[in-house]
C-alpha positions as CSV (number, residue, x, y, z in Angstrom):
1,M,-8.7,-0.6,-8.9
2,D,-10.8,1.2,-11.7
3,A,-9.3,4.5,-13.5
4,E,-11.2,7.1,-11.2
5,A,-9.5,5.2,-8.2
6,C,-6.1,4.8,-9.9
7,R,-5.8,8.6,-10.1
8,Q,-7.1,10.0,-6.9
9,A,-5.0,7.1,-4.9
10,D,-3.2,8.3,-1.8
11,W,-0.6,5.2,-2.4
12,Y,1.5,6.1,1.0
13,D,-2.5,5.5,2.2
14,L,-3.0,2.3,0.7
15,G,0.6,0.7,1.1
16,H,-0.5,1.7,5.2
17,R,-3.6,-0.1,5.0
18,D,-2.1,-3.3,3.0
19,A,0.9,-3.6,5.6
20,I,-0.8,-3.7,9.0
21,F,-4.0,-5.5,7.5
22,G,-0.7,-8.2,6.8
23,L,-1.4,-7.8,3.5
24,L,1.9,-8.7,1.4
25,R,3.0,-5.5,-1.1
26,Q,-0.3,-5.0,-3.6
27,D,1.7,-2.8,-5.4
28,Q,2.2,-4.9,-8.7
29,I,-1.6,-6.0,-8.8
30,Y,-2.8,-2.5,-8.1
31,G,0.5,-1.5,-11.0
32,E,-1.5,-3.6,-13.4
33,Q,-4.9,-2.9,-12.8
34,C,-4.3,1.1,-13.0
35,Q,-1.9,0.5,-16.9
36,A,-4.7,-0.8,-18.1
37,H,-6.0,2.7,-16.8
38,G,-3.4,5.1,-18.6
39,A,-2.6,5.2,-14.5
40,S,0.6,3.9,-12.6
41,V,1.5,3.3,-9.3
42,D,3.8,5.3,-6.6
43,V,5.8,2.8,-6.2
44,A,7.8,5.3,-3.4
45,R,4.8,6.6,-1.4
46,Y,3.6,3.1,-1.5
47,T,6.8,1.6,0.0
48,E,7.2,4.3,2.2
49,G,3.6,3.5,3.5
50,F,3.9,0.0,3.2
51,R,7.3,-0.1,5.9
52,E,5.2,2.0,7.9
53,G,2.6,-0.3,8.1
54,R,4.7,-3.2,8.5
55,H,5.9,-1.6,12.2
56,E,3.2,-0.8,13.3
57,F,1.8,-5.1,12.1
58,E,4.6,-5.9,13.7
59,I,4.1,-4.0,16.8
60,R,0.8,-4.6,17.5
61,T,1.1,-9.0,17.2
62,S,4.5,-9.2,18.9
63,G,2.3,-7.7,21.8
64,S,6.0,-5.1,21.5
65,H,5.2,-1.0,23.2
66,D,9.0,0.1,22.1
């Protein structure tokens, strides 16, 4: 991520996107990239988005509609 992306990131949306694509958490990678630009990850928002996205991913991949 570049400096602008780090400062303007919607951490909830990034976490959600990572999870629905079946990725592992990327917040540490984003943190390293953004730290180089003097910015930081909102880990709480990222985690919240990731949790929601993971739930959607699991429903979609299991075929369950609960």
